[in-house]
Residue frames as qw, qx, qy, qz and C-alpha x, y, z in Angstrom:
[[0.895, 0.349, -0.240, -0.139, -36.53, 48.99, -75.44],
 [0.799, -0.474, 0.326, 0.175, -34.06, 46.36, -74.25],
 [0.004, 0.702, -0.604, -0.378, -30.59, 46.17, -75.69],
 [0.828, 0.351, -0.350, -0.262, -30.10, 43.77, -78.54],
 [0.853, -0.391, 0.346, 0.013, -28.82, 40.45, -77.32],
 [0.055, 0.677, -0.676, -0.286, -25.30, 39.58, -78.43],
 [0.844, 0.225, -0.419, -0.249, -24.99, 36.46, -80.61],
 [0.882, -0.419, 0.214, 0.028, -23.80, 33.31, -78.81],
 [0.077, 0.758, -0.633, -0.140, -20.14, 32.38, -79.08],
 [0.995, 0.092, 0.048, -0.001, -19.16, 29.13, -80.77],
 [0.404, -0.687, 0.528, 0.293, -15.59, 27.87, -80.82],
 [0.839, 0.534, -0.096, -0.033, -13.55, 26.91, -83.88],
 [0.601, -0.561, 0.493, 0.285, -10.28, 25.01, -83.53],
 [0.583, 0.707, -0.316, -0.244, -8.30, 25.34, -86.75],
 [0.604, -0.391, 0.690, 0.086, -6.70, 21.94, -87.34],
 [0.814, 0.486, 0.314, -0.051, -6.88, 21.53, -91.09],
 [0.146, 0.870, -0.407, -0.235, -3.50, 22.87, -92.09],
 [0.881, 0.369, -0.294, 0.037, -0.97, 20.87, -94.05],
 [0.662, -0.693, 0.261, 0.113, 1.82, 21.46, -91.47],
 [0.799, 0.542, -0.142, 0.216, 4.49, 21.47, -94.20],
 [0.153, 0.754, -0.481, 0.420, 7.17, 23.24, -92.16],
 [0.630, -0.479, 0.500, -0.352, 6.57, 20.99, -89.16],
 [0.378, 0.341, -0.832, -0.222, 6.83, 17.91, -91.42],
 [0.171, -0.240, -0.944, 0.151, 4.19, 16.19, -89.29],
 [0.280, -0.686, -0.528, -0.416, 0.60, 16.88, -88.22],
 [0.023, 0.420, -0.384, 0.822, 0.76, 19.77, -85.71],
 [0.694, -0.408, -0.073, -0.588, -2.41, 18.51, -84.07],
 [0.936, -0.147, -0.316, 0.047, -0.57, 15.36, -82.95],
 [0.366, 0.480, -0.487, 0.631, 2.41, 17.15, -81.40],
 [0.679, -0.565, -0.469, 0.024, 2.43, 16.32, -77.68],
 [0.055, 0.570, -0.439, 0.693, 3.26, 18.40, -74.64],
 [0.387, -0.277, 0.658, -0.584, 3.23, 16.58, -71.33],
 [0.206, 0.064, 0.976, 0.024, 1.94, 13.48, -73.10],
 [0.386, 0.622, 0.571, -0.370, -1.19, 15.22, -74.46],
 [0.435, 0.396, 0.512, 0.625, -1.76, 15.97, -78.15],
 [0.074, -0.126, -0.048, 0.988, -1.91, 19.69, -78.83],
 [0.330, -0.295, -0.540, -0.715, -5.30, 19.34, -80.50],
 [0.527, -0.488, -0.694, 0.043, -6.82, 17.73, -77.40],
 [0.361, -0.361, -0.371, 0.776, -5.43, 20.40, -75.10],
 [0.054, 0.011, -0.192, -0.980, -6.65, 23.25, -77.33],
 [0.399, -0.381, -0.685, -0.476, -10.07, 21.62, -77.62],
 [0.454, -0.505, -0.643, 0.355, -10.46, 21.56, -73.83],
 [0.186, -0.265, -0.140, 0.936, -9.63, 25.27, -73.63],
 [0.202, -0.115, -0.438, -0.869, -12.14, 26.13, -76.32],
 [0.444, -0.443, -0.752, -0.205, -14.93, 24.05, -74.79],
 [0.378, -0.404, -0.563, 0.614, -14.43, 25.80, -71.45],
 [0.050, -0.400, -0.113, 0.908, -15.26, 29.27, -72.80],
 [0.289, 0.086, -0.480, -0.824, -17.77, 28.73, -75.64],
 [0.730, 0.057, 0.248, -0.635, -21.35, 27.52, -76.02],
 [0.940, 0.211, 0.269, -0.020, -20.36, 24.88, -78.57],
 [0.186, -0.688, 0.573, 0.405, -17.03, 23.95, -80.14],
 [0.887, 0.446, 0.107, -0.053, -16.03, 22.53, -83.51],
 [0.517, -0.442, 0.508, 0.529, -12.77, 21.43, -85.08],
 [0.520, 0.730, -0.162, -0.413, -12.03, 22.70, -88.59],
 [0.641, -0.199, 0.696, 0.256, -10.84, 19.91, -90.92],
 [0.312, 0.386, -0.594, -0.633, -10.15, 19.20, -94.56],
 [0.859, 0.062, -0.141, -0.488, -12.38, 16.54, -96.13],
 [0.752, 0.256, -0.601, 0.091, -9.62, 13.93, -96.04],
 [0.116, 0.310, -0.701, 0.631, -9.14, 14.46, -92.30],
 [0.647, -0.337, -0.070, -0.681, -12.71, 13.65, -91.26],
 [0.942, -0.192, -0.244, -0.126, -11.95, 10.06, -90.26],
 [0.385, 0.474, -0.600, 0.517, -8.61, 10.75, -88.63],
 [0.598, -0.401, -0.671, 0.176, -8.83, 9.11, -85.16],
 [0.305, -0.185, -0.363, 0.861, -7.69, 12.26, -83.36],
 [0.197, 0.043, -0.090, -0.975, -10.39, 14.37, -85.01],
 [0.342, -0.232, -0.793, -0.447, -13.18, 11.85, -85.66],
 [0.336, -0.482, -0.763, 0.271, -14.65, 11.99, -82.16],
 [0.098, -0.407, -0.228, 0.879, -15.03, 15.78, -82.19],
 [0.406, 0.781, 0.420, -0.222, -17.74, 17.93, -83.73],
 [0.493, -0.106, 0.447, 0.739, -16.37, 18.97, -87.13],
 [0.432, 0.808, 0.122, -0.383, -16.82, 21.63, -89.77],
 [0.740, 0.101, 0.465, 0.476, -15.33, 20.55, -93.08],
 [0.109, -0.484, 0.245, 0.833, -13.60, 23.18, -95.22],
 [0.597, 0.661, 0.434, -0.137, -15.64, 24.32, -98.21],
 [0.346, 0.899, -0.257, -0.082, -12.58, 25.97, -99.78],
 [0.933, -0.029, 0.063, 0.354, -9.23, 24.57, -100.85],
 [0.671, 0.151, 0.036, 0.725, -5.72, 26.00, -100.64],
 [0.016, 0.789, 0.079, 0.609, -6.60, 29.32, -99.02],
 [0.273, 0.241, -0.617, 0.698, -5.24, 28.67, -95.52],
 [0.035, -0.245, -0.748, 0.616, -7.04, 29.56, -92.27],
 [0.368, 0.160, -0.051, -0.914, -9.64, 31.65, -94.08],
 [0.479, -0.054, -0.776, -0.407, -11.14, 28.38, -95.33],
 [0.323, -0.282, -0.841, 0.330, -11.97, 27.25, -91.82],
 [0.052, 0.299, 0.361, -0.882, -13.34, 30.62, -90.71],
 [0.409, 0.146, -0.325, -0.840, -15.55, 31.11, -93.77],
 [0.461, -0.115, -0.848, -0.235, -16.81, 27.51, -93.62],
 [0.199, -0.319, -0.757, 0.535, -17.77, 27.91, -89.97],
 [0.180, 0.298, 0.150, -0.925, -19.50, 31.22, -90.66],
 [0.451, 0.060, -0.565, -0.688, -21.44, 29.68, -93.53],
 [0.403, -0.195, -0.894, 0.030, -22.51, 26.73, -91.35],
 [0.301, -0.687, -0.579, 0.320, -23.69, 28.89, -88.44],
 [0.306, 0.518, 0.160, 0.782, -24.02, 32.46, -89.76],
 [0.333, -0.787, -0.177, -0.489, -25.76, 33.94, -86.72],
 [0.772, -0.586, -0.093, 0.228, -23.13, 33.22, -84.09],
 [0.048, 0.894, -0.445, 0.033, -19.80, 34.76, -83.19],
 [0.952, 0.123, -0.229, 0.163, -16.79, 32.51, -83.63],
 [0.415, -0.795, 0.438, 0.065, -13.93, 32.30, -81.17],
 [0.861, 0.463, -0.199, 0.069, -11.23, 31.05, -83.53],
 [0.426, -0.741, 0.510, 0.096, -7.97, 29.56, -82.29],
 [0.604, 0.516, -0.601, -0.092, -5.15, 27.75, -84.05],
 [0.950, -0.289, -0.109, -0.043, -4.06, 24.34, -82.76],
 [0.771, 0.222, -0.250, 0.541, -0.36, 25.29, -82.58],
 [0.104, -0.739, 0.209, -0.632, -0.43, 27.64, -79.57],
 [0.687, -0.145, -0.672, 0.236, 1.04, 25.55, -76.73],
 [0.238, -0.044, -0.488, 0.838, 1.20, 28.46, -74.25],
 [0.382, -0.369, -0.270, -0.804, -2.41, 29.53, -74.74],
 [0.110, -0.146, -0.862, 0.472, -4.46, 29.19, -71.56],
 [0.094, -0.664, -0.735, -0.096, -8.04, 29.54, -70.44],
 [0.217, -0.700, -0.262, 0.628, -7.39, 32.88, -68.71],
 [0.127, -0.264, 0.409, 0.864, -6.24, 34.41, -72.00],
 [0.070, -0.349, -0.781, -0.513, -9.34, 33.19, -73.82],
 [0.206, -0.720, -0.628, 0.213, -11.61, 34.48, -71.05],
 [0.202, -0.529, -0.002, 0.824, -9.90, 37.87, -71.28],
 [0.015, 0.009, 0.609, 0.793, -10.76, 37.96, -74.98],
 [0.189, -0.526, -0.792, -0.247, -14.38, 36.93, -74.41],
 [0.267, -0.685, -0.483, 0.476, -14.85, 39.36, -71.51],
 [0.135, -0.476, 0.140, 0.858, -13.53, 42.26, -73.62],
 [0.321, 0.374, 0.768, 0.409, -15.82, 41.41, -76.54],
 [0.219, 0.378, 0.013, -0.899, -17.32, 44.23, -78.55],
 [0.432, 0.352, 0.829, 0.054, -20.38, 42.58, -80.06],
 [0.340, 0.840, 0.228, -0.357, -21.29, 45.83, -81.84],
 [0.061, 0.713, -0.541, -0.441, -18.10, 45.65, -83.91],
 [0.795, 0.382, -0.393, -0.260, -16.82, 43.06, -86.37],
 [0.845, 0.062, -0.463, 0.260, -14.21, 41.39, -84.20],
 [0.459, -0.836, 0.278, -0.118, -12.21, 41.43, -80.99],
 [0.890, 0.274, -0.230, 0.281, -8.56, 40.42, -81.20],
 [0.626, -0.645, 0.102, 0.425, -5.23, 40.62, -79.43],
 [0.311, 0.888, -0.323, -0.099, -2.44, 42.72, -80.87],
 [0.908, 0.205, -0.231, 0.284, 0.62, 40.81, -82.00],
 [0.587, -0.731, 0.099, 0.333, 3.61, 41.16, -79.69],
 [0.656, 0.009, 0.378, 0.654, 5.78, 41.41, -82.83],
 [0.201, 0.223, 0.366, 0.881, 4.09, 44.13, -84.91],
 [0.183, 0.269, 0.440, -0.837, 0.99, 45.22, -82.93],
 [0.443, 0.038, -0.514, -0.734, -1.28, 44.03, -85.76],
 [0.788, -0.163, 0.207, -0.556, -4.38, 41.93, -85.01],
 [0.129, -0.246, 0.960, 0.027, -3.84, 38.24, -84.31],
 [0.632, 0.046, -0.311, -0.709, -6.53, 36.52, -86.41],
 [0.680, 0.012, -0.727, -0.098, -6.01, 32.99, -85.10],
 [0.299, -0.365, -0.729, 0.496, -6.92, 33.78, -81.52],
 [0.128, 0.001, -0.052, -0.990, -9.77, 36.18, -82.15],
 [0.297, 0.463, 0.745, -0.377, -13.50, 36.58, -81.77],
 [0.001, 0.041, 0.565, 0.824, -15.16, 37.03, -85.17],
 [0.409, 0.361, 0.471, -0.693, -18.69, 38.50, -85.07],
 [0.597, 0.478, 0.643, 0.054, -21.26, 37.57, -87.75],
 [0.306, 0.922, 0.055, -0.231, -20.71, 40.93, -89.45],
 [0.269, -0.654, 0.587, 0.395, -17.09, 40.03, -90.22],
 [0.699, 0.174, 0.678, 0.148, -18.15, 37.43, -92.77],
 [0.533, 0.811, 0.233, -0.064, -18.96, 39.79, -95.64],
 [0.088, 0.901, -0.402, -0.140, -15.55, 41.44, -95.80],
 [0.462, -0.407, 0.775, 0.142, -13.59, 38.20, -95.38],
 [0.685, 0.375, 0.623, 0.041, -15.70, 36.50, -98.05],
 [0.438, 0.893, 0.035, -0.099, -15.26, 39.42, -100.44],
 [0.118, -0.791, 0.576, 0.169, -11.50, 39.41, -99.95],
 [0.567, -0.143, 0.801, 0.128, -11.26, 35.67, -100.60],
 [0.641, 0.616, 0.456, -0.034, -13.44, 35.97, -103.70],
 [0.310, 0.933, -0.171, -0.061, -10.96, 38.60, -104.93],
 [0.829, 0.338, -0.335, 0.294, -8.02, 36.25, -104.33],
 [0.047, 0.596, -0.512, 0.616, -6.85, 37.74, -101.03],
 [0.770, -0.254, -0.580, -0.077, -6.71, 35.05, -98.35],
 [0.361, 0.175, -0.574, 0.714, -5.20, 36.81, -95.32],
 [0.402, -0.699, -0.591, -0.020, -7.52, 36.90, -92.27],
 [0.432, -0.437, -0.224, 0.756, -5.26, 39.45, -90.57],
 [0.085, 0.055, 0.294, 0.951, -5.84, 41.98, -93.36],
 [0.311, -0.559, -0.638, -0.430, -9.57, 41.44, -93.03],
 [0.487, -0.651, -0.463, 0.352, -9.35, 42.31, -89.34],
 [0.354, -0.244, 0.022, 0.902, -7.23, 45.36, -90.12],
 [0.089, -0.181, -0.425, -0.883, -9.94, 46.63, -92.46],
 [0.423, -0.552, -0.683, -0.224, -12.81, 45.80, -90.10],
 [0.372, -0.713, 0.157, -0.573, -14.19, 47.36, -86.92],
 [0.802, -0.059, -0.545, 0.237, -11.85, 45.34, -84.72],
 [0.483, -0.836, 0.158, -0.204, -11.44, 45.99, -81.02],
 [0.679, 0.419, -0.503, 0.333, -7.74, 45.49, -80.36],
 [0.731, -0.681, 0.002, -0.037, -6.51, 44.25, -76.99],
 [0.091, -0.800, 0.593, 0.002, -2.94, 44.42, -75.66],
 [0.651, 0.314, -0.690, -0.035, -0.73, 41.46, -76.57],
 [0.825, -0.501, 0.035, -0.258, -1.12, 38.70, -73.94],
 [0.483, -0.627, 0.602, 0.105, 2.60, 38.14, -73.30],
 [0.056, 0.379, -0.855, -0.349, 3.83, 34.92, -74.92],
 [0.607, 0.165, 0.668, -0.397, 0.45, 33.13, -74.85],
 [0.734, 0.603, 0.131, -0.285, 0.14, 33.30, -78.66],
 [0.053, -0.612, 0.730, 0.299, 3.63, 32.07, -79.53],
 [0.921, 0.244, 0.065, -0.297, 3.11, 29.44, -82.22],
 [0.537, -0.400, 0.707, 0.228, 5.18, 26.48, -83.29],
 [0.681, 0.613, -0.108, -0.386, 5.95, 25.84, -86.96],
 [0.569, 0.545, -0.616, 0.013, 9.12, 23.74, -87.19],
 [0.876, -0.202, -0.416, 0.138, 10.57, 20.65, -85.46],
 [0.464, 0.201, -0.393, 0.768, 13.28, 22.86, -83.95],
 [0.292, -0.409, 0.111, -0.858, 10.70, 25.25, -82.46],
 [0.829, -0.336, -0.303, -0.330, 8.76, 22.28, -81.13],
 [0.774, -0.041, -0.477, 0.414, 11.82, 20.85, -79.37],
 [0.180, 0.268, -0.328, 0.888, 12.59, 24.20, -77.74],
 [0.521, -0.382, -0.033, -0.763, 8.98, 24.64, -76.62],
 [0.864, -0.230, -0.438, -0.095, 8.78, 21.09, -75.32],
 [0.590, 0.042, -0.489, 0.641, 11.90, 21.64, -73.19],
 [0.081, -0.327, 0.179, -0.924, 10.50, 24.94, -71.96],
 [0.691, -0.366, -0.181, -0.597, 7.17, 23.47, -70.92],
 [0.865, -0.166, -0.460, 0.116, 8.72, 20.41, -69.29],
 [0.459, 0.166, -0.436, 0.756, 11.06, 22.65, -67.30],
 [0.335, -0.523, 0.003, -0.784, 8.15, 24.55, -65.75],
 [0.078, -0.128, 0.836, -0.528, 7.44, 23.68, -62.09]]
């Protein structure tokens, strides 16, 4: 009997956050003249069968997001879990490569490393955080089986995707250097912008 075929991988770009600490829409932050959302979208399209951007209902007609395939959040005020659960509910039989839109050092090689190391028999494949060695949920491959635990946790009022990965059958990969450094404040953005512009 042939081995069971692994579910296809769809991409989900999380771009529905309120960006309160940044005080502006993170998706519009530019590096090298390109909005971060556009750059992240290109990376995701390169390594997945089909990609979607996760948005809140009021963001659907935003010019930066309107031209992209969208999945609208079905939950309110629960953070990134809203986008992941909404995507899983829309296409329950695929694996989701989920990335946040505020990872300016993320590159295609890092995403391919994640996809190539995939354990489709588990619940997820994720990188370890360089800070605490815990799973990084916002650059991770979520298998269809991960949905039940994440949904149960959210229904119980627990909205942390990282804790769901910690309690799941998650294949953990070594931290990919600084590729998952995220940007949350104007000061961090300015430092990262200078860093990227200084690269040869």
